[in-house]
Structures are given as structure tokens and as C-alpha cells.
C-alpha positions as a printed NumPy array, in Angstrom:
array([[-16.721, -38.847,  10.361],
       [-14.967, -37.072,  13.248],
       [-16.704, -34.427,  15.336],
       [-15.055, -31.139,  16.198],
       [-16.325, -28.873,  18.954],
       [-15.923, -25.106,  18.627],
       [-16.895, -21.932,  20.395],
       [-19.884, -20.15 ,  18.815],
       [-17.43 , -17.249,  18.303],
       [-14.732, -19.429,  16.767],
       [-13.811, -16.78 ,  14.185],
       [-11.67 , -15.097,  16.85 ],
       [-10.412, -18.25 ,  18.537],
       [ -7.952, -21.064,  17.927],
       [-10.806, -23.204,  16.658],
       [-11.17 , -21.077,  13.547],
       [ -7.632, -21.95 ,  12.453],
       [ -8.571, -25.624,  12.591],
       [-11.826, -24.984,  10.766],
       [-10.037, -23.235,   7.897],
       [ -7.313, -25.875,   7.74 ],
       [ -9.821, -28.728,   7.565],
       [-11.417, -27.093,   4.531],
       [ -8.068, -26.678,   2.778],
       [ -7.148, -30.295,   3.539],
       [-10.615, -31.372,   2.398],
       [-11.071, -33.353,   5.601],
       [-14.723, -34.031,   6.317],
       [-15.675, -33.031,   9.85 ],
       [-18.988, -32.568,  11.607],
       [-18.851, -29.109,  13.175],
       [-20.487, -28.67 ,  16.575],
       [-20.535, -25.255,  18.251],
       [-21.108, -25.329,  21.987],
       [-21.52 , -22.235,  24.2  ],
       [-19.109, -21.566,  27.094],
       [-21.888, -22.469,  29.542],
       [-21.497, -26.102,  28.461],
       [-17.709, -26.335,  28.532],
       [-17.596, -27.384,  32.187],
       [-20.328, -29.981,  31.808],
       [-19.36 , -33.57 ,  32.727],
       [-19.897, -34.556,  29.105],
       [-17.44 , -31.991,  27.739],
       [-14.93 , -32.425,  30.575],
       [-14.692, -36.039,  29.468],
       [-13.435, -34.692,  26.132],
       [-11.168, -31.971,  27.546],
       [-10.265, -32.035,  31.273],
       [ -9.779, -28.25 ,  31.302],
       [-13.192, -27.589,  29.785],
       [-11.994, -25.759,  26.682],
       [-12.396, -25.856,  22.911],
       [-11.585, -26.844,  20.219],
       [-11.771, -30.594,  20.729],
       [-11.682, -33.195,  17.964],
       [-13.449, -36.472,  18.627],
       [-11.882, -39.335,  16.695],
       [-12.439, -43.118,  16.715],
       [ -9.205, -43.335,  18.74 ],
       [-10.356, -40.795,  21.321],
       [-10.557, -37.008,  21.77 ],
       [ -7.716, -34.657,  20.761],
       [ -7.468, -31.135,  22.145],
       [ -5.162, -28.113,  21.655],
       [ -5.559, -26.534,  18.237],
       [ -2.026, -27.218,  16.978],
       [ -2.235, -30.878,  17.963],
       [ -5.503, -31.103,  16.035],
       [ -3.958, -29.301,  13.045],
       [ -1.029, -31.717,  12.964],
       [ -3.331, -34.712,  13.272],
       [ -5.507, -33.552,  10.377],
       [ -2.49 , -32.846,   8.168],
       [ -1.017, -36.275,   8.876],
       [ -4.377, -37.902,   8.276],
       [ -4.77 , -36.11 ,   4.933],
       [ -1.113, -36.584,   3.984],
       [ -0.867, -32.931,   2.932],
       [  0.783, -29.643,   3.927],
       [  3.104, -31.167,   6.519],
       [  6.389, -31.66 ,   4.678],
       [  7.684, -34.56 ,   2.621],
       [ 10.733, -35.424,   4.743],
       [ 11.453, -35.415,   8.486],
       [ 13.433, -32.199,   8.038],
       [ 10.616, -30.475,   6.154],
       [  8.1  , -31.583,   8.785],
       [ 10.404, -30.202,  11.48 ],
       [ 10.446, -26.858,   9.653],
       [  6.645, -26.777,   9.695],
       [  6.679, -27.622,  13.41 ],
       [  9.29 , -24.932,  14.005],
       [  6.999, -22.205,  12.666],
       [  3.942, -23.605,  14.402],
       [  5.819, -23.413,  17.705],
       [  7.174, -19.962,  16.879],
       [  3.637, -18.8  ,  16.256],
       [  2.397, -20.315,  19.497],
       [  5.181, -19.147,  21.81 ],
       [  6.414, -15.912,  20.225],
       [  3.373, -14.415,  18.506],
       [  0.251, -15.619,  20.333],
       [  1.097, -13.756,  23.573],
       [  1.26 , -10.468,  21.659],
       [ -1.989, -11.22 ,  19.825],
       [ -3.63 , -11.579,  23.227],
       [ -1.983,  -8.409,  24.552],
       [ -3.083,  -6.305,  21.578],
       [ -5.993,  -7.711,  19.588],
       [ -7.85 ,  -9.218,  22.542],
       [ -7.505,  -5.829,  24.235],
       [ -8.706,  -4.005,  21.107],
       [-11.755,  -6.274,  20.943],
       [-12.489,  -5.742,  24.641],
       [-11.847,  -9.285,  25.861],
       [ -8.849,  -8.342,  28.009],
       [ -8.328,  -5.179,  30.048],
       [ -5.08 ,  -3.257,  29.773],
       [ -3.553,   0.2  ,  29.926],
       [ -2.381,   2.475,  27.15 ],
       [  1.245,   1.997,  28.225],
       [  1.04 ,  -1.805,  28.216],
       [ -0.811,  -1.817,  24.907],
       [  1.793,   0.352,  23.169],
       [  4.668,  -1.68 ,  24.57 ],
       [  3.045,  -4.932,  23.438],
       [  2.431,  -3.539,  19.952],
       [  6.066,  -2.473,  19.678],
       [  7.339,  -5.873,  20.848],
       [  4.897,  -7.66 ,  18.532],
       [  6.283,  -5.803,  15.543],
       [  9.872,  -6.588,  16.546],
       [  9.122, -10.325,  16.613],
       [  7.358, -10.098,  13.252],
       [ 10.529,  -8.61 ,  11.771],
       [ 12.128, -12.026,  12.308],
       [  9.421, -13.62 ,  10.157],
       [  9.805, -10.821,   7.625],
       [ 13.547, -11.482,   7.304],
       [ 12.851, -15.165,   6.681],
       [ 10.261, -14.384,   4.01 ],
       [ 12.699, -12.041,   2.276],
       [ 14.495, -15.206,   1.119],
       [ 11.661, -17.747,   1.121],
       [  8.264, -17.896,  -0.553],
       [  6.728, -19.882,   2.302],
       [  7.532, -20.448,   5.966],
       [  8.713, -24.006,   5.267],
       [  9.912, -25.416,   1.945],
       [  6.394, -25.519,   0.495],
       [  2.975, -24.098,   1.376],
       [  2.065, -25.821,   4.623],
       [ -0.009, -25.95 ,   7.771],
       [  2.288, -23.277,   9.213],
       [  1.32 , -20.766,   6.503],
       [ -2.385, -21.369,   7.099],
       [ -2.162, -21.075,  10.888],
       [  0.014, -17.96 ,  10.844],
       [ -2.135, -16.183,   8.239],
       [ -5.26 , -16.708,  10.348],
       [ -3.346, -15.639,  13.466],
       [ -2.327, -12.379,  11.809],
       [ -5.672, -11.554,  10.224],
       [ -6.831,  -9.182,  12.955],
       [ -3.392,  -7.629,  13.562],
       [ -3.182,  -6.681,   9.882],
       [ -6.791,  -5.472,   9.883],
       [ -6.839,  -3.511,  13.149],
       [ -3.285,  -2.887,  14.315],
       [ -0.629,  -2.543,  11.626],
       [ -1.222,   0.567,   9.555],
       [  0.847,   1.563,   6.534],
       [  3.686,   2.91 ,   8.674],
       [  3.922,  -0.362,  10.611],
       [  3.642,  -2.477,   7.47 ],
       [  6.547,  -0.582,   5.881],
       [  8.739,  -2.264,   8.504],
       [  7.574,  -5.768,   7.495],
       [  7.114,  -5.573,   3.685],
       [  7.912,  -9.223,   2.96 ],
       [  5.548, -10.467,   5.625],
       [  2.837,  -8.123,   4.337],
       [  3.246,  -9.439,   0.782],
       [  3.11 , -13.03 ,   2.054],
       [  0.056, -12.287,   4.195],
       [ -1.93 , -10.714,   1.337],
       [ -1.162, -13.697,  -0.887],
       [ -1.91 , -16.329,   1.771],
       [ -5.096, -14.792,   3.161],
       [ -6.247, -14.514,  -0.458],
       [ -6.011, -18.285,  -0.901],
       [ -9.239, -19.453,  -2.551],
       [-10.405, -21.559,   0.388],
       [ -9.276, -19.141,   3.099],
       [-10.895, -16.126,   1.45 ],
       [-14.128, -18.079,   0.967],
       [-14.318, -18.476,   4.764],
       [-12.962, -15.138,   6.019],
       [-14.165, -12.93 ,   3.181],
       [-12.172, -10.   ,   1.845],
       [ -9.485,  -8.906,   4.271],
       [ -8.687,  -5.198,   4.379],
       [ -5.32 ,  -3.919,   5.477],
       [ -5.422,  -1.408,   8.322],
       [ -5.601,   2.233,   7.217],
       [ -5.778,   3.718,  10.704],
       [ -4.814,   1.859,  13.837],
       [ -7.703,   0.981,  16.118],
       [ -7.061,   2.422,  19.581],
       [ -9.015,   0.888,  22.477],
       [-10.98 ,   3.109,  24.834],
       [ -8.875,   2.623,  27.951],
       [-11.227,   4.808,  29.989],
       [-13.845,   2.083,  29.654],
       [-11.404,  -0.393,  31.205],
       [-10.848,   1.987,  34.119],
       [-14.577,   2.41 ,  34.689],
       [-15.09 ,  -1.352,  34.552],
       [-12.381,  -1.888,  37.158],
       [-13.826,   0.817,  39.407],
       [-17.309,  -0.661,  39.071],
       [-15.95 ,  -4.118,  39.892],
       [-14.226,  -2.858,  43.043],
       [-17.358,  -0.965,  44.108],
       [-19.462,  -4.076,  43.674],
       [-16.97 ,  -6.123,  45.685],
       [-17.258,  -3.587,  48.526],
       [-21.062,  -3.806,  48.434],
       [-20.961,  -7.59 ,  48.427],
       [-18.537,  -7.62 ,  51.369],
       [-20.743,  -5.192,  53.326],
       [-23.857,  -7.246,  52.609],
       [-22.079, -10.374,  53.774],
       [-21.114,  -8.719,  57.087],
       [-24.714,  -7.672,  57.729],
       [-25.816, -11.27 ,  57.426]])
């Protein structure tokens, strides 16, 4: 049985996508959650040279980067990854679209809303607007297709998990009216029996969550003040 290493807070990280996918694929994995304090240990650096998670340990060696792990698991299970080279390429297309076009906006909005990244009101609003514009591309595709690829696939699972917090915290009814096909797809996909058993009931946003940007300002001011004190203390020595 392969081991997979996650963050203790994997429900908001890339590792959670892999965790959900492994359950859908019915791939047996031993789940190991390691705190960030151990990521730079020699033992973990041997698994991932950048000291990050998730990492999958296999008999052939470690595999890192969540999408690489997802593809490996799908190939291993022989499920959800297309039945022809063209279908597999379609799955890969949407996985890459998610990673390059959507993930940056998730970081710029949801990670800010959750307090993991500092930002300003102006940057947050601009990122939200751009995020929605990119999602309209997915919406247009789903207006003519039931799934992202020909059939339900890894891409649907990964994207649904990626959009869970945006649909819960960011996109209220007014925003969702601009992406109706994507919203319909999301509700159906996140309601998948296995996915819902892991994430619980997912509520659609009724009122957009707005971060307290004043807190970010105070944090930055406190950081600068501490840096001044540290510099002064160093001079005295």
C-alpha cells in the first residue's frame, strides 16, 4: 500500500483534491498528515526536494505535485482518465486550465478571505472580477457538455474541489447568474456520493465574504515596527 503525506489542514490545500480522488477511484492509500515544522526535515526533503506536500510514496519512488499524483492514481486504477489518447488529452487540458488559469485567482481571493495571504481591497476586487471572467469560459463549455471531458473524469473532481470555497464564500447569487451552467455542474458534482461524504453539505454563497483589510494593514505596520526594533537592538550589540 502506498503512503501519501498531507498537511494537517489538507481540506484547504492541493492534498485534499488527491484525498477525495483516491476515495472515488477506490485506491487504498495510507494517509499520513505531517505538520509544516517537519516539511524541511532531511527525511521529508528526500521525498520532496522543496519540502512541500502532498507527496505519494510508491514502490517505484516518491511522486509530488498534486496533479501528477492525481494522474498516477487514475492511470493505476484505470478509471476517470479517458478511454482514448484524445479523451485523455481533454482531461489533461482541463487539469492544466485549472492549474494555470484558475488556481492563481483562488489564491488571490480565497486565500485572502481566509487570512493566509495579505492583500488590498482594490487587488481583491480586481482578482474576483478576473476570476469570474475566466470561469465564464468554463461556463460556455458546460453549456454544451455535461462534463469537462467526454465523460466524468479526474478533471471534474479536481475542479469541483478547487471551486468549493469560491462558491461558498465568494460567488453570491448575482455572480452565479453570470455562470449558470457552471453553477449547475458544480452543484451536481460536489453532490457526488463520495465527494459529499468527505466535504459534507456545500452551501452556495448568499452574501459575499469580505475580508477585513484593516487587519492586513495593522499586521504590516506591526511587522515594520518589529523590524525597526530588531534593527535597533542589533546596532546596540
